[in-house]
N, C-alpha and C positions, 0 to 999 in steps of 0.2 A: 545894504543887506536885504535879503529877501527870505521870508519864511518858507520852508519846504518841508513837506511831509516826508517823514523817514520811515515810519513803520505803522502798520494797522494790525492789531492782534484782537481776536474774539475769545470770549470766555463765557461759561455758563455756571451759574450757581443756584443752589436751591435751599430753602428752609423747609425740612420735611416735617416738622411738628410745630405749629403755631402761626404760620402764615406771615412771618416777619420779612417784609419786602427789604428793609435795610440790610438784614443778615444775608439774604439771597443775593442782593447787589454786591455786597462786599466779597462774598464767595466768587462771584462772576468776574470780578476785577482781579482777585487773586488768581483765579484760574488762568486768566489772560496773561498776567504777569508771569506766571510760573513757566511759560514757554518762551520767554523773551530774554535774550541776552543782548543787551544794546551796545556791544563793543564797537560796532560801526560808528556809533555817535563820536567816539573818541578817535578811532583809527582813520575813518573816512571823512566824517563832517568836521573833524577837528575841534570839537568842544573840549574845554578843559575843566568844566564843573557840571556835574549832572543836573544842577539847578537851572542850567541854561535850557533844558528841554521845556516845551510847552506840550502838556498832556490834556487832550480832550477826551473826556469819558462820556459815552452815550449808553444808557441803560434802558432796556425795554422791560417792563414789569406790568403785571395785570392792574395794579394800583400805583402808578408812579408817584402820586402825591404823598404816599406813605413813606417813601424813601427819605432818610435823613442824609442829605447830600454831604454834609460836613463829615459824618461818620465814614462815608464812601471815600472822600477825599483823603482821609487819614491812612487809608490802605496804601496809597501810592507814596513811596519813599522819597521821590525827587521831583523836581520841576514845578512850574507853575500849572496848577491843576484846575480845570473846569469840569463841572458835572452837569450833564443835561439828562433829564428822565422823560421817557415817553411810554405810551401804552404799547405793550407787547408781552413777551414772555408767556407764561402759562399758570393756570391755577388748577389743582386737582384734588379730589378729596382723599385724605390720608387717614391717619389714625390718631384720635385724641389720647395723648399721654400727658397729663398735667405736669408731671415732673420735667417734661422737655418743652413745654409751651402751651399757649392758650389756643384752643381750637383744633380742628382736624384738617386745616387746609395746607397743602403743599403748594409753596410759591416758588416758581422758577423765574429767574432773571437772566438775561443775556447782556453781554456788555461788549461794546467795541471801544478800544483804546487806540487813539491816534496820537502819535509823537511827532512833533515838529521841532525844527531848530532853525535858528537864523544862520544863514550862510551867505557869503559873498560870491559863491559860484554862480556862473551865467547859466540860463536856461530856465 
């Protein structure tokens, strides 16, 4: 068996009020997932259970150490999930509305989701 990359999907998410890096990261992952129908995993790669997928998530955010990776992992419904955080994304001044969060920082995170499967196919 050989691990083969099946899909790479990109997403972007933001927390507009409060600078919550985890919320921005979760939204970036949801954005990427929202454009992916992985029927080829079943029809072409021949997996029988979506938990056979291996999903690697890489998130760029201005303060990657503030991302709660376990909370990001929960957004992905299937597979063995790993989450890596790196510096990236964007921070901008927004508007402080206490009812919506602490502070006035807009945090933007970007995510790359790579899905792998084990296959016996050559190459």
